[in-house]
Each structure stands twice: as structure tokens, then as C-alpha cells.
C-alpha positions as CSV (number, residue, x, y, z in Angstrom):
1,M,48.2,-151.2,-107.0
2,A,50.4,-152.0,-110.0
3,E,54.1,-152.3,-109.5
4,L,56.9,-151.4,-111.8
5,I,60.6,-152.2,-111.4
6,A,63.2,-149.7,-112.2
7,T,67.0,-149.5,-112.0
8,S,69.4,-146.7,-111.4
9,R,71.0,-145.2,-114.4
10,K,74.4,-143.8,-115.0
11,E,74.0,-143.1,-118.7
12,L,72.9,-139.5,-119.1
13,G,72.5,-137.1,-121.9
14,K,73.4,-138.5,-125.3
15,K,74.4,-141.7,-123.7
16,S,70.8,-142.4,-123.1
17,C,70.6,-143.9,-126.5
18,R,72.5,-146.9,-125.2
19,V,69.7,-147.5,-122.6
20,R,67.0,-147.5,-125.4
21,A,69.1,-149.8,-127.5
22,A,69.1,-152.2,-124.7
23,G,65.3,-152.3,-124.5
24,F,64.9,-149.8,-121.7
25,V,63.4,-146.4,-121.5
26,P,65.3,-143.6,-119.7
27,A,63.4,-142.1,-116.7
28,V,63.6,-139.7,-113.9
29,L,62.0,-139.8,-110.4
30,Y,61.4,-136.7,-108.4
31,G,58.8,-135.5,-105.8
32,Y,57.9,-136.3,-102.2
33,G,60.7,-137.9,-100.2
34,T,63.3,-138.1,-102.9
35,K,65.9,-136.1,-104.8
36,P,65.8,-136.3,-108.6
37,Q,67.0,-139.8,-109.6
38,P,67.9,-141.0,-113.1
39,L,66.4,-144.4,-113.8
40,S,65.5,-146.8,-116.5
41,V,62.6,-149.3,-116.9
42,E,62.0,-152.1,-119.3
43,S,60.2,-150.7,-122.4
44,H,57.6,-153.4,-123.0
45,V,56.9,-153.7,-119.3
46,F,56.3,-150.0,-118.9
47,E,54.1,-149.6,-121.9
48,K,51.9,-152.3,-120.7
49,T,51.5,-150.7,-117.3
50,W,51.1,-147.2,-118.9
51,R,48.3,-148.3,-121.2
52,R,46.5,-150.0,-118.4
53,E,47.0,-147.5,-115.6
54,G,47.3,-144.1,-117.4
55,E,48.7,-141.0,-116.0
56,S,46.3,-140.6,-113.1
57,S,46.6,-143.9,-111.3
58,V,49.2,-144.3,-108.5
59,I,51.6,-147.2,-109.0
60,T,54.4,-148.6,-106.9
61,L,57.9,-147.9,-108.4
62,V,60.4,-150.3,-106.9
63,I,64.1,-149.3,-107.4
64,E,66.3,-152.4,-107.3
65,G,68.7,-152.2,-104.4
66,D,67.0,-149.2,-102.9
67,K,63.3,-148.6,-102.0
68,S,59.9,-148.2,-103.3
69,Y,57.8,-145.1,-104.0
70,N,54.1,-144.3,-104.7
71,V,54.3,-142.5,-107.9
72,L,52.2,-141.0,-110.9
73,I,53.5,-141.4,-114.4
74,Q,53.7,-137.6,-114.7
75,D,54.9,-137.3,-118.3
76,V,55.8,-139.5,-121.2
77,A,57.8,-138.2,-124.2
78,L,57.1,-140.2,-127.4
79,H,59.1,-140.8,-130.4
80,P,57.9,-138.5,-133.2
81,I,57.7,-141.2,-135.8
82,H,57.4,-144.6,-134.0
83,D,55.2,-143.2,-131.1
84,N,57.0,-145.3,-128.6
85,P,58.1,-144.0,-125.2
86,I,61.6,-142.4,-125.1
87,H,61.6,-140.7,-121.7
88,I,59.4,-140.9,-118.6
89,D,58.9,-138.7,-115.6
90,F,57.7,-140.4,-112.4
91,Y,56.4,-138.1,-109.7
92,A,56.5,-139.4,-106.1
93,V,53.4,-138.5,-104.1
94,Q,52.4,-138.2,-100.4
95,M,49.4,-140.6,-100.0
96,N,47.7,-138.5,-97.2
97,K,47.9,-135.2,-99.1
98,P,45.5,-134.2,-102.0
99,I,47.1,-133.6,-105.3
100,D,46.0,-132.0,-108.7
101,A,46.1,-134.2,-111.7
102,M,44.7,-134.4,-115.2
103,V,42.3,-137.3,-115.8
104,A,41.1,-138.6,-119.2
105,L,37.5,-138.6,-120.2
106,S,35.8,-141.7,-121.6
107,F,32.6,-141.1,-123.6
108,T,30.0,-143.9,-123.2
109,G,26.5,-144.9,-124.2
110,E,24.4,-143.7,-127.1
111,S,22.9,-140.4,-128.0
112,D,19.6,-139.8,-129.9
113,A,21.2,-137.0,-131.7
114,L,23.8,-139.4,-133.1
115,K,21.7,-142.5,-133.5
116,T,18.4,-141.0,-134.8
117,L,19.4,-137.6,-136.2
118,G,22.6,-138.8,-137.7
119,G,24.7,-136.0,-136.1
120,V,28.4,-135.8,-135.4
121,L,29.9,-136.1,-132.1
122,V,32.3,-133.3,-131.0
123,R,34.5,-133.9,-128.2
124,V,35.5,-130.4,-127.0
125,I,37.9,-131.6,-124.3
126,Q,39.6,-134.9,-123.6
127,E,40.6,-134.5,-120.0
128,V,39.8,-132.5,-116.9
129,E,41.8,-131.3,-113.9
130,V,40.8,-132.8,-110.6
131,R,42.0,-132.8,-107.0
132,A,41.9,-135.8,-104.7
133,L,44.0,-138.0,-102.5
134,P,46.3,-140.2,-104.6
135,K,44.3,-143.3,-103.8
136,D,41.0,-141.7,-105.0
137,L,42.3,-140.5,-108.4
138,P,40.2,-142.2,-111.0
139,H,41.9,-143.9,-114.0
140,E,39.3,-142.1,-116.2
141,I,36.0,-140.4,-115.8
142,E,33.0,-141.6,-117.9
143,I,30.8,-139.2,-119.8
144,P,27.3,-140.6,-120.6
145,L,26.2,-139.4,-124.0
146,K,22.4,-140.1,-123.4
147,S,21.7,-136.5,-122.5
148,L,22.5,-135.3,-126.1
149,R,19.0,-135.7,-127.6
150,T,19.1,-132.8,-130.0
151,F,21.6,-130.5,-131.7
152,E,21.1,-127.9,-129.1
153,D,22.0,-130.1,-126.1
154,Q,25.6,-129.8,-124.6
155,I,27.4,-131.6,-121.8
156,L,29.1,-129.1,-119.4
157,I,31.8,-129.8,-116.8
158,K,29.3,-129.2,-114.1
159,D,27.1,-132.0,-115.5
160,I,29.7,-134.6,-114.9
161,P,29.1,-136.9,-111.9
162,M,32.3,-137.0,-109.9
163,P,33.5,-140.1,-107.9
164,S,33.5,-139.9,-104.1
165,G,36.5,-137.9,-102.8
166,V,37.2,-136.2,-106.2
167,E,37.0,-132.4,-106.7
168,I,36.9,-131.1,-110.2
169,L,39.0,-128.0,-110.8
170,T,38.2,-127.3,-114.5
171,D,35.6,-124.4,-115.1
172,G,32.1,-125.8,-114.6
173,E,30.8,-123.9,-117.6
174,Q,33.3,-125.5,-120.0
175,V,31.7,-127.4,-122.8
176,V,32.6,-131.1,-122.8
177,A,30.8,-132.5,-125.8
178,L,28.0,-131.7,-128.2
179,V,26.5,-133.2,-131.4
180,E,26.6,-131.1,-134.6
181,A,24.0,-131.6,-137.5
182,P,25.5,-133.4,-140.5
183,R,26.5,-131.3,-143.4
184,S,24.1,-131.0,-146.2
185,D,24.9,-132.0,-149.7
186,E,25.0,-128.4,-150.7
187,D,27.6,-127.7,-147.9
188,L,29.8,-130.6,-149.1
189,A,29.5,-129.5,-152.7
190,A,30.6,-126.0,-151.8
191,L,33.6,-127.3,-149.9
192,D,34.6,-129.4,-152.9
193,E,34.3,-126.4,-155.3
194,M,36.5,-124.2,-153.0
195,P,40.0,-123.8,-154.6
196,A,42.8,-125.5,-152.6
197,G,44.5,-123.1,-150.2
198,T,41.5,-120.8,-150.0
199,S,41.5,-119.0,-146.6
200,V,39.3,-116.3,-145.0
201,E,41.7,-113.6,-146.2
202,D,41.2,-114.8,-149.9
203,I,37.4,-114.0,-149.7
204,E,36.6,-110.6,-151.3
205,V,34.4,-108.5,-149.0
206,T,32.2,-105.9,-150.8
207,G,32.1,-102.3,-149.5
208,K,34.7,-100.0,-148.3
209,K,37.6,-101.0,-146.1
210,P,37.4,-99.3,-142.7
211,E,40.6,-97.3,-143.4
212,E,39.2,-96.2,-146.8
213,S,36.0,-95.0,-145.2
214,S,37.7,-93.1,-142.6
215,E,40.0,-91.3,-145.0
216,E,37.0,-90.3,-147.3
217,D,35.0,-89.0,-144.3
218,T,37.9,-86.8,-143.3
219,E,38.2,-85.4,-146.8
220,N,34.5,-84.7,-146.9
221,K,34.5,-82.7,-143.7
């Protein structure tokens, strides 16, 4: 289990900018066995751990001068421009009690509809909700694409093989991925010819509007 060192933080609110300026990320710990605690972690160390473990793997959070907790990286707020973490939520879990968590999907392998037919892969969802003991939570769930042989084929939630001890909570009929046929030259040309800013409302529909038809029918009665 990965380990991350944190320190207690006194700088709150607007003063958190001082924490970031010093190379740390403000954080908060809450959940099982603890009251909410403001913390800070080294920015580059956290990013390395986060990229490797994700938000569905339990890690050990060690608070200097205090104790350690088994936690999930519950939420990470990112800078809108630089995309680096600016705040972290750590959620302390009870290791012998199942929890619900979102797990990322990883699409693997090759599809005949992609390779042979030249289609375009459509990833309808990127993560699923599961229930498992913290130790059984997967870092990610692999989705093999080999079953997508034609443009009519789809992968549904119920088709995903689940690791032992993991129950999927997302609706089993939810579409996970499919392959669309490539656009024809005529389709692409039509898109190029469409004026910029054109929307569905801009397209003229022939025939009477519903309200006009209703009014005329009333007058003719």
C-alpha cells in the first residue's frame, strides 16, 4: 500500500496561498475515526502518488506527530489554467466495511470495427460505480474492445468482467462503448458548407407550426 506524508495545517482560507507558494497542497482529512483535519502535503510527491494510485486505491496517510489512516483520495481540485492540484480531500475508510467508489475504465485491445472497418471508437462513460472492501477496490477496470466487430455491436455494463469481491452498482444496461461508422465525404462536405453558428433552431421546417394549425382548425369549425 502506497504511503503519503502529511502535516497539520494552521493556514486556512485565503492564507492557503502561502501553503501553495511553499510547494505544498492544502488538504483536509475526514471520515472514519477522525474529525475533519486541515493538512498539507508536498505537491510533487502527491502528484506522483495520485497519478499512480488514482482515486479508487487505498493509501496510507501518515500525519507527522500524530497517527496514520487508511484513506481514499476522495477529490482533487485542479487549477483552471495550470491543471495542478490546488486542494485535496482525503477520506478515511474502515477496512472491514464495504464502500462505494467510482473506478476509472481502461479500454484495451483491438476491435475489428476499428481496425478493419475504419470506425471511430465512442467511449460513452469513463468510470463506473462499484462496491467493495477497501482492499479489493481496483485501480481501474479494463474493458476489452475485441467484442466490437461491427457498427451494431455495443459493450454494456453487464458485459464487464468484475474482479473478485467487487460489485458493480452502475445500471447494467448502460452503454459503455461502441464504434461509429466513419463519416462519408458527402457528410464532411455538408458540415463544411454549413454556416458558422448554425443550430437546429436555424433550420427552416416546411409546413404549418403546431400552433398555427390549431388556430386554423378552430376557425374552420
